[in-house]
Z-matrix of the N, CA and C atoms (Angstrom, degrees):
N
C 1 1.432
C 2 1.541 1 108.73
N 3 1.341 2 117.54 1 124.07
C 4 1.464 3 123.47 2 178.73
C 5 1.529 4 109.90 3 -85.72
N 6 1.342 5 116.56 4 136.48
C 7 1.459 6 120.80 5 -179.18
C 8 1.528 7 109.54 6 -120.40
N 9 1.285 8 120.20 7 53.23
C 10 1.451 9 123.54 8 -179.88
C 11 1.518 10 110.42 9 -139.12
N 12 1.325 11 114.18 10 -176.59
C 13 1.453 12 120.58 11 177.44
C 14 1.522 13 108.85 12 -95.99
N 15 1.270 14 115.14 13 144.24
C 16 1.460 15 118.33 14 172.51
C 17 1.519 16 107.07 15 -85.35
N 18 1.316 17 115.73 16 165.13
C 19 1.466 18 120.74 17 178.66
C 20 1.525 19 110.65 18 -63.11
N 21 1.317 20 117.66 19 -34.61
C 22 1.464 21 122.23 20 178.89
C 23 1.538 22 110.48 21 -64.91
N 24 1.317 23 118.15 22 -44.18
C 25 1.474 24 122.03 23 179.51
C 26 1.527 25 110.85 24 -64.65
N 27 1.313 26 117.70 25 -39.89
C 28 1.453 27 122.12 26 178.96
C 29 1.531 28 110.82 27 -64.51
N 30 1.338 29 115.92 28 -45.30
C 31 1.472 30 120.08 29 178.80
C 32 1.528 31 111.52 30 -63.67
N 33 1.309 32 117.38 31 -39.63
C 34 1.467 33 122.01 32 179.06
C 35 1.531 34 110.07 33 -64.24
N 36 1.305 35 118.30 34 -42.71
C 37 1.468 36 122.42 35 178.88
C 38 1.531 37 110.56 36 -63.57
N 39 1.309 38 116.74 37 -44.26
C 40 1.467 39 120.76 38 178.66
C 41 1.528 40 110.24 39 -63.59
N 42 1.324 41 117.62 40 -41.87
C 43 1.467 42 121.18 41 179.07
C 44 1.525 43 111.34 42 -61.21
N 45 1.323 44 118.19 43 -41.82
C 46 1.463 45 121.90 44 178.51
C 47 1.528 46 110.70 45 -63.36
N 48 1.328 47 116.99 46 -43.08
C 49 1.468 48 120.48 47 178.67
C 50 1.525 49 111.65 48 -64.51
N 51 1.330 50 117.24 49 -39.40
C 52 1.466 51 121.15 50 178.32
C 53 1.531 52 110.03 51 -63.97
N 54 1.309 53 118.72 52 -42.50
C 55 1.469 54 122.18 53 179.92
C 56 1.533 55 110.46 54 -64.06
N 57 1.320 56 118.01 55 -44.35
C 58 1.466 57 121.46 56 179.24
C 59 1.527 58 110.24 57 -64.00
N 60 1.328 59 117.90 58 -44.81
C 61 1.465 60 122.01 59 179.44
C 62 1.528 61 110.83 60 -62.80
N 63 1.320 62 117.35 61 -42.87
C 64 1.466 63 120.83 62 178.84
C 65 1.522 64 110.82 63 -62.05
N 66 1.322 65 117.02 64 -41.30
C 67 1.464 66 120.45 65 177.60
C 68 1.518 67 111.94 66 -61.74
N 69 1.313 68 117.10 67 -41.62
C 70 1.473 69 120.95 68 178.48
C 71 1.523 70 111.29 69 -66.24
N 72 1.331 71 116.80 70 -42.43
C 73 1.461 72 119.97 71 -179.61
C 74 1.525 73 111.94 72 -66.80
N 75 1.315 74 117.57 73 -35.18
C 76 1.463 75 121.31 74 179.08
C 77 1.529 76 110.90 75 -68.03
N 78 1.333 77 117.48 76 -39.13
C 79 1.463 78 120.42 77 -176.73
C 80 1.534 79 113.25 78 -87.57
N 81 1.323 80 118.32 79 -7.22
C 82 1.460 81 121.07 80 -177.22
C 83 1.533 82 113.91 81 -58.53
N 84 1.347 83 120.50 82 -48.52
C 85 1.472 84 119.09 83 -179.21
C 86 1.536 85 112.74 84 -58.71
N 87 1.322 86 117.04 85 -39.76
C 88 1.462 87 120.22 86 179.09
C 89 1.528 88 110.62 87 -66.45
N 90 1.323 89 116.16 88 -43.54
C 91 1.461 90 120.86 89 178.93
C 92 1.526 91 110.28 90 -64.57
N 93 1.316 92 117.10 91 -39.49
C 94 1.465 93 121.69 92 178.68
C 95 1.532 94 110.77 93 -63.97
N 96 1.334 95 117.63 94 -42.21
C 97 1.469 96 121.34 95 179.36
C 98 1.521 97 110.88 96 -65.50
N 99 1.322 98 117.35 97 -41.08
C 100 1.468 99 121.17 98 179.30
C 101 1.530 100 110.08 99 -64.30
N 102 1.313 101 117.17 100 -43.31
C 103 1.463 102 121.81 101 179.59
C 104 1.528 103 110.69 102 -64.30
N 105 1.324 104 116.95 103 -42.45
C 106 1.465 105 121.84 104 178.88
C 107 1.528 106 110.92 105 -62.45
N 108 1.322 107 116.81 106 -44.80
C 109 1.466 108 121.63 107 -179.86
C 110 1.522 109 110.88 108 -64.59
N 111 1.312 110 116.48 109 -38.25
C 112 1.470 111 120.30 110 177.60
C 113 1.523 112 110.22 111 -63.85
N 114 1.331 113 116.94 112 -43.82
C 115 1.467 114 121.10 113 178.50
C 116 1.527 115 110.88 114 -62.77
N 117 1.322 116 117.27 115 -44.73
C 118 1.466 117 120.96 116 -179.39
C 119 1.528 118 110.93 117 -61.97
N 120 1.334 119 117.06 118 -43.35
C 121 1.471 120 119.52 119 -179.82
C 122 1.527 121 111.07 120 -66.53
N 123 1.334 122 117.97 121 -36.28
C 124 1.459 123 120.26 122 176.83
C 125 1.533 124 111.12 123 -68.12
N 126 1.328 125 117.53 124 -39.34
C 127 1.462 126 120.88 125 176.44
C 128 1.527 127 111.05 126 -63.51
N 129 1.336 128 116.52 127 -39.57
C 130 1.464 129 121.29 128 179.45
C 131 1.532 130 110.28 129 -64.73
N 132 1.332 131 116.86 130 -45.66
C 133 1.467 132 120.75 131 178.58
C 134 1.532 133 110.15 132 -62.89
N 135 1.304 134 116.70 133 -37.46
C 136 1.464 135 120.96 134 178.85
C 137 1.532 136 111.18 135 -66.31
N 138 1.325 137 117.69 136 -38.90
C 139 1.472 138 121.22 137 177.67
C 140 1.539 139 110.43 138 -64.17
N 141 1.327 140 116.82 139 -41.09
C 142 1.467 141 120.51 140 177.29
C 143 1.521 142 109.44 141 -63.98
N 144 1.319 143 116.42 142 -43.18
C 145 1.466 144 120.80 143 178.17
C 146 1.536 145 110.77 144 -62.55
N 147 1.329 146 117.07 145 -35.98
C 148 1.461 147 120.64 146 178.83
C 149 1.528 148 111.05 147 -61.59
N 150 1.338 149 117.18 148 -44.53
C 151 1.467 150 120.28 149 176.87
C 152 1.526 151 110.70 150 -61.52
N 153 1.326 152 116.49 151 -38.92
C 154 1.455 153 121.02 152 178.42
C 155 1.532 154 110.83 153 -64.23
N 156 1.305 155 116.98 154 -42.23
C 157 1.468 156 121.32 155 -179.98
C 158 1.531 157 110.44 156 -66.77
N 159 1.340 158 117.89 157 -38.65
C 160 1.464 159 120.19 158 175.97
C 161 1.523 160 110.17 159 -55.63
N 162 1.323 161 116.09 160 -43.64
C 163 1.462 162 120.50 161 -178.72
C 164 1.530 163 111.12 162 -67.83
N 165 1.315 164 116.20 163 -47.74
C 166 1.465 165 120.17 164 -178.12
C 167 1.526 166 111.99 165 -70.73
N 168 1.325 167 116.40 166 -30.03
C 169 1.460 168 120.44 167 -177.85
C 170 1.512 169 112.72 168 -90.17
N 171 1.309 170 118.00 169 10.12
C 172 1.461 171 125.84 170 178.71
C 173 1.529 172 112.47 171 49.27
N 174 1.312 173 116.87 172 50.73
C 175 1.462 174 121.88 173 176.49
C 176 1.530 175 108.46 174 -69.50
N 177 1.313 176 116.29 175 128.54
C 178 1.462 177 120.84 176 177.93
C 179 1.520 178 109.27 177 -82.04
N 180 1.324 179 116.12 178 149.99
C 181 1.460 180 121.89 179 178.61
C 182 1.516 181 108.14 180 -113.36
N 183 1.324 182 116.93 181 113.60
C 184 1.457 183 120.72 182 179.11
C 185 1.522 184 111.25 183 59.84
N 186 1.325 185 116.16 184 -133.80
C 187 1.463 186 121.50 185 -178.37
C 188 1.526 187 110.56 186 -96.45
N 189 1.307 188 117.14 187 28.17
C 190 1.471 189 120.62 188 -177.16
C 191 1.525 190 111.00 189 -61.96
N 192 1.319 191 114.80 190 141.77
C 193 1.465 192 119.94 191 178.99
C 194 1.517 193 111.14 192 -88.35
N 195 1.286 194 117.72 193 -14.52
C 196 1.451 195 120.78 194 177.13
C 197 1.520 196 108.61 195 -140.96
N 198 1.295 197 115.86 196 170.77
C 199 1.451 198 121.02 197 -172.64
C 200 1.524 199 109.92 198 -101.34
N 201 1.299 200 115.65 199 133.74
C 202 1.454 201 121.81 200 -174.28
C 203 1.522 202 111.33 201 -105.92
N 204 1.324 203 112.76 202 179.30
C 205 1.453 204 118.80 203 172.58
C 206 1.518 205 109.62 204 -75.86
N 207 1.304 206 114.54 205 156.25
C 208 1.458 207 121.14 206 177.65
C 209 1.514 208 108.02 207 -126.96
N 210 1.306 209 115.58 208 152.26
C 211 1.455 210 118.10 209 -179.25
C 212 1.508 211 112.40 210 -155.15
N 213 1.313 212 112.24 211 -175.41
C 214 1.461 213 120.35 212 178.83
C 215 1.524 214 107.04 213 -134.52
N 216 1.313 215 116.10 214 136.49
C 217 1.462 216 122.83 215 -174.51
C 218 1.524 217 109.40 216 -116.66
N 219 1.332 218 114.89 217 131.13
C 220 1.463 219 122.28 218 176.70
C 221 1.514 220 108.33 219 -117.84
N 222 1.322 221 116.78 220 140.38
C 223 1.456 222 122.45 221 177.20
C 224 1.526 223 107.36 222 -134.20
N 225 1.317 224 116.86 223 122.07
C 226 1.463 225 121.75 224 -175.67
C 227 1.538 226 111.46 225 -64.32
N 228 1.338 227 117.17 226 -22.31
C 229 1.472 228 119.55 227 178.42
C 230 1.525 229 111.42 228 -77.94
N 231 1.330 230 117.00 229 -10.27
C 232 1.464 231 122.01 230 174.63
C 233 1.528 232 107.71 231 -123.91
N 234 1.332 233 117.23 232 73.72
C 235 1.467 234 121.24 233 -170.48
C 236 1.527 235 115.72 234 -72.43
N 237 1.330 236 118.16 235 -3.91
C 238 1.463 237 118.21 236 178.68
C 239 1.516 238 113.20 237 -115.89
N 240 1.342 239 117.08 238 21.06
C 241 1.463 240 118.53 239 176.74
C 242 1.524 241 111.10 240 -151.42
N 243 1.327 242 114.55 241 164.83
C 244 1.461 243 122.42 242 177.52
C 245 1.521 244 107.01 243 -148.45
N 246 1.320 245 116.33 244 159.22
C 247 1.463 246 121.20 245 -174.62
C 248 1.519 247 110.09 246 -123.67
N 249 1.324 248 116.36 247 127.04
C 250 1.465 249 121.01 248 170.02
C 251 1.526 250 105.45 249 -92.78
N 252 1.340 251 116.68 250 130.60
C 253 1.464 252 119.96 251 -174.77
C 254 1.525 253 111.91 252 -136.42
N 255 1.337 254 113.92 253 162.62
C 256 1.458 255 122.27 254 173.07
C 257 1.519 256 106.61 255 -109.92
N 258 1.298 257 117.70 256 131.41
C 259 1.463 258 122.40 257 -178.07
C 260 1.532 259 109.29 258 -78.22
N 261 1.327 260 116.27 259 76.15
C 262 1.461 261 122.98 260 -172.54
C 263 1.526 262 112.65 261 -58.05
N 264 1.331 263 117.47 262 -45.28
C 265 1.463 264 119.96 263 -176.32
C 266 1.531 265 113.02 264 -93.03
N 267 1.311 266 117.83 265 11.13
C 268 1.471 267 123.47 266 175.98
C 269 1.532 268 114.12 267 53.67
N 270 1.344 269 116.55 268 34.14
C 271 1.460 270 119.11 269 178.71
C 272 1.519 271 112.43 270 -94.76
N 273 1.324 272 116.67 271 5.54
C 274 1.465 273 122.95 272 179.47
C 275 1.521 274 111.32 273 56.86
N 276 1.343 275 114.80 274 42.45
C 277 1.452 276 121.58 275 -176.84
C 278 1.530 277 108.24 276 -158.38
N 279 1.328 278 117.51 277 147.45
C 280 1.463 279 120.80 278 177.23
C 281 1.519 280 109.76 279 -78.37
N 282 1.328 281 115.80 280 134.12
C 283 1.465 282 122.75 281 174.04
C 284 1.525 283 107.74 282 -129.82
N 285 1.312 284 117.22 283 149.81
C 286 1.469 285 120.93 284 176.32
C 287 1.526 286 108.67 285 -57.38
N 288 1.309 287 116.51 286 138.93
C 289 1.462 288 121.47 287 -178.75
C 290 1.516 289 113.14 288 100.11
N 291 1.329 290 117.91 289 -9.72
C 292 1.465 291 121.54 290 -178.97
C 293 1.539 292 111.80 291 -96.61
N 294 1.314 293 117.45 292 6.49
C 295 1.464 294 121.74 293 -174.31
C 296 1.523 295 112.42 294 -68.15
N 297 1.317 296 115.22 295 132.30
C 298 1.463 297 120.76 296 168.70
C 299 1.515 298 108.19 297 -92.13
N 300 1.333 299 115.42 298 -45.99
C 301 1.451 300 120.31 299 177.05
C 302 1.524 301 110.27 300 -159.70
N 303 1.317 302 114.60 301 148.30
C 304 1.454 303 121.46 302 174.68
C 305 1.525 304 106.32 303 -106.57
N 306 1.310 305 115.37 304 124.91
C 307 1.464 306 120.98 305 -179.10
C 308 1.527 307 109.19 306 -105.12
N 309 1.320 308 115.90 307 132.99
C 310 1.460 309 120.79 308 177.10
C 311 1.517 310 108.81 309 -100.06
N 312 1.313 311 116.44 310 140.93
C 313 1.463 312 121.12 311 174.48
C 314 1.524 313 106.38 312 -71.95
N 315 1.318 314 116.77 313 123.93
C 316 1.461 315 122.18 314 -171.25
C 317 1.531 316 113.92 315 -85.89
N 318 1.326 317 117.04 316 -3.54
C 319 1.461 318 120.28 317 -179.70
C 320 1.523 319 108.87 318 -110.99
N 321 1.329 320 116.85 319 -176.04
C 322 1.460 321 121.24 320 178.01
C 323 1.531 322 111.74 321 -82.42
N 324 1.334 323 116.99 322 -2.50
C 325 1.460 324 121.23 323 179.35
C 326 1.527 325 109.54 324 -72.64
N 327 1.323 326 116.19 325 153.45
C 328 1.464 327 122.12 326 -177.32
C 329 1.529 328 110.04 327 -135.10
N 330 1.329 329 115.36 328 161.00
C 331 1.463 330 120.65 329 171.51
C 332 1.524 331 106.23 330 -74.65
N 333 1.332 332 116.03 331 117.93
C 334 1.457 333 120.93 332 -176.63
C 335 1.517 334 113.33 333 -94.15
N 336 1.329 335 117.13 334 -28.89
C 337 1.468 336 121.12 335 -179.84
C 338 1.518 337 109.51 336 -162.22
N 339 1.317 338 114.31 337 153.39
C 340 1.465 339 122.39 338 173.26
C 341 1.517 340 106.74 339 -118.91
N 342 1.324 341 116.56 340 127.23
C 343 1.464 342 120.54 341 -172.74
C 344 1.520 343 110.72 342 -125.29
N 345 1.332 344 115.33 343 148.87
C 346 1.454 345 121.94 344 174.22
C 347 1.514 346 109.39 345 -134.14
N 348 1.332 347 115.72 346 149.73
C 349 1.463 348 120.58 347 -177.27
C 350 1.522 349 109.71 348 -141.87
N 351 1.327 350 115.81 349 136.05
C 352 1.464 351 122.71 350 177.98
C 353 1.518 352 111.34 351 -124.89
N 354 1.283 353 118.35 352 46.50
C 355 1.457 354 121.18 353 -179.56
C 356 1.515 355 113.26 354 85.03
N 357 1.302 356 117.96 355 -16.97
C 358 1.466 357 122.38 356 177.98
C 359 1.518 358 109.54 357 -104.34
N 360 1.326 359 115.83 358 -153.08
C 361 1.464 360 118.26 359 179.43
C 362 1.530 361 111.01 360 -67.73
N 363 1.307 362 115.07 361 147.05
C 364 1.459 363 121.19 362 -179.22
C 365 1.527 364 110.08 363 -73.25
N 366 1.330 365 116.46 364 136.81
C 367 1.456 366 122.84 365 177.61
C 368 1.525 367 108.61 366 -104.73
N 369 1.329 368 117.09 367 109.18
C 370 1.469 369 121.19 368 -178.22
C 371 1.522 370 111.78 369 -106.55
N 372 1.326 371 116.47 370 31.39
C 373 1.458 372 120.61 371 179.05
C 374 1.530 373 112.01 372 -109.64
N 375 1.333 374 117.11 373 14.78
C 376 1.462 375 120.12 374 -179.12
C 377 1.524 376 109.72 375 -67.76
N 378 1.330 377 115.87 376 141.60
C 379 1.463 378 119.86 377 177.12
C 380 1.522 379 110.94 378 -98.67
N 381 1.337 380 116.75 379 -23.69
C 382 1.465 381 121.58 380 176.62
C 383 1.514 382 108.66 381 -140.01
N 384 1.332 383 115.25 382 153.11
C 385 1.457 384 120.94 383 178.50
C 386 1.522 385 108.30 384 -146.17
N 387 1.332 386 115.91 385 128.99
C 388 1.453 387 121.87 386 174.88
C 389 1.522 388 108.33 387 -114.51
N 390 1.322 389 115.91 388 132.18
C 391 1.462 390 122.42 389 173.66
C 392 1.519 391 104.95 390 -115.61
N 393 1.332 392 116.68 391 113.28
C 394 1.459 393 121.71 392 -172.13
C 395 1.524 394 110.25 393 -119.69
N 396 1.319 395 115.47 394 131.17
C 397 1.457 396 122.43 395 178.30
C 398 1.520 397 106.92 396 -109.86
N 399 1.331 398 116.70 397 117.72
C 400 1.467 399 121.64 398 -178.85
C 401 1.513 400 110.44 399 -102.19
N 402 1.297 401 116.01 400 135.05
C 403 1.446 402 121.26 401 177.46
C 404 1.510 403 108.19 402 -92.07
N 405 1.292 404 121.82 403 136.77
C 406 1.457 405 129.31 404 1.81
C 407 1.530 406 112.94 405 -95.38
N 408 1.322 407 117.02 406 13.31
C 409 1.476 408 120.54 407 -175.81
C 410 1.523 409 111.64 408 -67.59
N 411 1.319 410 117.00 409 136.08
C 412 1.466 411 119.01 410 175.50
C 413 1.530 412 112.07 411 -81.87
N 414 1.322 413 116.73 412 -9.87
C 415 1.468 414 120.93 413 -178.64
C 416 1.530 415 109.42 414 -82.67
N 417 1.306 416 115.31 415 146.40
C 418 1.456 417 122.75 416 -178.57
C 419 1.527 418 108.37 417 -107.09
N 420 1.325 419 116.52 418 144.84
C 421 1.468 420 121.08 419 173.85
C 422 1.521 421 107.11 420 -99.32
N 423 1.327 422 115.35 421 122.96
C 424 1.461 423 122.62 422 177.89
C 425 1.524 424 105.78 423 -117.37
N 426 1.318 425 117.90 424 109.98
C 427 1.466 426 118.91 425 -175.97
C 428 1.514 427 112.18 426 -142.20
N 429 1.345 428 113.28 427 155.96
C 430 1.461 429 119.97 428 -179.99
C 431 1.532 430 110.11 429 -97.30
N 432 1.336 431 115.52 430 -169.65
C 433 1.459 432 121.30 431 -177.10
C 434 1.524 433 114.11 432 -64.94
N 435 1.328 434 117.69 433 -22.70
C 436 1.470 435 120.68 434 178.43
C 437 1.522 436 111.92 435 -98.98
N 438 1.327 437 116.95 436 16.45
C 439 1.474 438 124.69 437 179.24
C 440 1.530 439 113.50 438 64.25
N 441 1.330 440 117.37 439 21.32
C 442 1.462 441 120.95 440 171.27
C 443 1.513 442 107.54 441 -73.32
N 444 1.334 443 116.46 442 128.43
C 445 1.464 444 120.40 443 -178.36
C 446 1.527 445 110.45 444 -96.08
N 447 1.321 446 115.26 445 148.15
C 448 1.463 447 122.59 446 -177.02
C 449 1.522 448 110.89 447 -125.29
N 450 1.340 449 115.17 448 157.16
C 451 1.463 450 121.86 449 174.95
C 452 1.524 451 111.00 450 -82.34
N 453 1.331 452 115.45 451 -28.30
C 454 1.463 453 121.69 452 -178.59
C 455 1.522 454 107.94 453 -145.34
N 456 1.319 455 115.72 454 139.13
C 457 1.464 456 120.87 455 175.99
C 458 1.524 457 108.37 456 -125.69
N 459 1.325 458 115.93 457 147.29
C 460 1.465 459 121.50 458 179.03
C 461 1.519 460 110.03 459 -132.58
N 462 1.308 461 115.20 460 137.14
C 463 1.452 462 121.91 461 172.11
C 464 1.523 463 105.34 462 -107.86
N 465 1.325 464 116.65 463 116.42
C 466 1.465 465 121.67 464 -178.14
C 467 1.526 466 107.68 465 -94.46
N 468 1.313 467 115.45 466 119.56
C 469 1.463 468 121.76 467 178.24
C 470 1.522 469 108.98 468 -101.03
N 471 1.333 470 116.12 469 137.60
C 472 1.458 471 121.00 470 -179.54
C 473 1.516 472 110.54 471 -124.33
N 474 1.324 473 114.58 472 138.51
C 475 1.465 474 119.87 473 175.41
C 476 1.531 475 108.25 474 -88.77
N 477 1.325 476 118.08 475 163.60
C 478 1.470 477 120.58 476 176.41
C 479 1.531 478 112.29 477 -60.30
N 480 1.328 479 117.65 478 -23.36
C 481 1.466 480 121.89 479 179.82
C 482 1.525 481 112.48 480 -87.91
N 483 1.346 482 118.05 481 0.74
C 484 1.457 483 121.53 482 175.55
C 485 1.520 484 115.71 483 95.72
N 486 1.333 485 118.57 484 -2.64
C 487 1.466 486 119.62 485 177.43
C 488 1.526 487 109.24 486 -72.49
N 489 1.335 488 115.34 487 153.95
C 490 1.467 489 120.39 488 -178.24
C 491 1.517 490 111.40 489 -130.32
N 492 1.311 491 114.85 490 148.80
C 493 1.465 492 123.41 491 168.81
C 494 1.516 493 106.19 492 -138.53
N 495 1.333 494 115.36 493 151.77
C 496 1.458 495 120.89 494 -179.60
C 497 1.516 496 110.02 495 -119.99
N 498 1.315 497 114.68 496 141.91
C 499 1.457 498 121.09 497 169.04
C 500 1.519 499 105.10 498 -110.45
N 501 1.332 500 115.81 499 113.16
C 502 1.462 501 122.55 500 -176.68
C 503 1.527 502 109.93 501 -102.68
N 504 1.343 503 115.63 502 139.54
C 505 1.463 504 121.24 503 177.26
C 506 1.524 505 107.54 504 -131.26
N 507 1.336 506 116.25 505 132.37
C 508 1.461 507 122.26 506 178.90
C 509 1.520 508 110.18 507 -107.19
N 510 1.331 509 115.59 508 164.40
C 511 1.470 510 122.01 509 177.64
C 512 1.527 511 112.39 510 -55.93
N 513 1.293 512 117.19 511 -27.78
C 514 1.459 513 121.49 512 -178.37
C 515 1.531 514 112.15 513 -75.91
N 516 1.330 515 117.46 514 -9.01
C 517 1.455 516 120.92 515 -177.88
C 518 1.517 517 113.95 516 95.55
N 519 1.322 518 116.15 517 -1.30
C 520 1.460 519 119.63 518 178.60
C 521 1.521 520 109.49 519 -69.94
N 522 1.326 521 115.32 520 137.05
C 523 1.469 522 122.13 521 179.39
C 524 1.517 523 107.38 522 -122.35
N 525 1.341 524 115.98 523 130.49
C 526 1.466 525 120.61 524 -175.94
C 527 1.527 526 109.71 525 -137.38
N 528 1.305 527 115.86 526 145.44
C 529 1.467 528 121.73 527 173.75
C 530 1.518 529 107.39 528 -108.27
N 531 1.341 530 116.48 529 127.95
C 532 1.462 531 120.55 530 179.77
C 533 1.525 532 109.43 531 -138.06
N 534 1.324 533 115.07 532 171.32
C 535 1.478 534 120.60 533 178.08
C 536 1.498 535 110.96 534 -88.43
């Protein structure tokens, strides 16, 4: 009785391993892009949450004598960065000089569109979007460059391969990541 592998069995085993490895290598770029986009959308939601926590946690800005609203500013002309700001002049709008920090998107993904919705059709032609959290109000201000306010805002993130994820924010302060 022989207790070994035949040459045919060895070749068949190697062929199966080659097919499985080839399948993994072919799908790797797609899997990598999906993972990157998921990470970017989670980082974006976390940055929005950070601005919300600054407002709720009464973070002081500089030598301020009182606590202001905090927000996050998106600009479609700068698709790989976003700005967390303090509303120094209480105009419920981002102005240059109010920056707390500028965050860069660390992956190859970019902001593909900024959208606002008021119960009707979604408008994804916004060039700027401010999400502002005012203390002590639980309501959020979602507005574009012309100070039009929305019930829901979405930041559409796009990967270089064309996949998309959305970070949605509602007036209630709820933040959601969707496809």
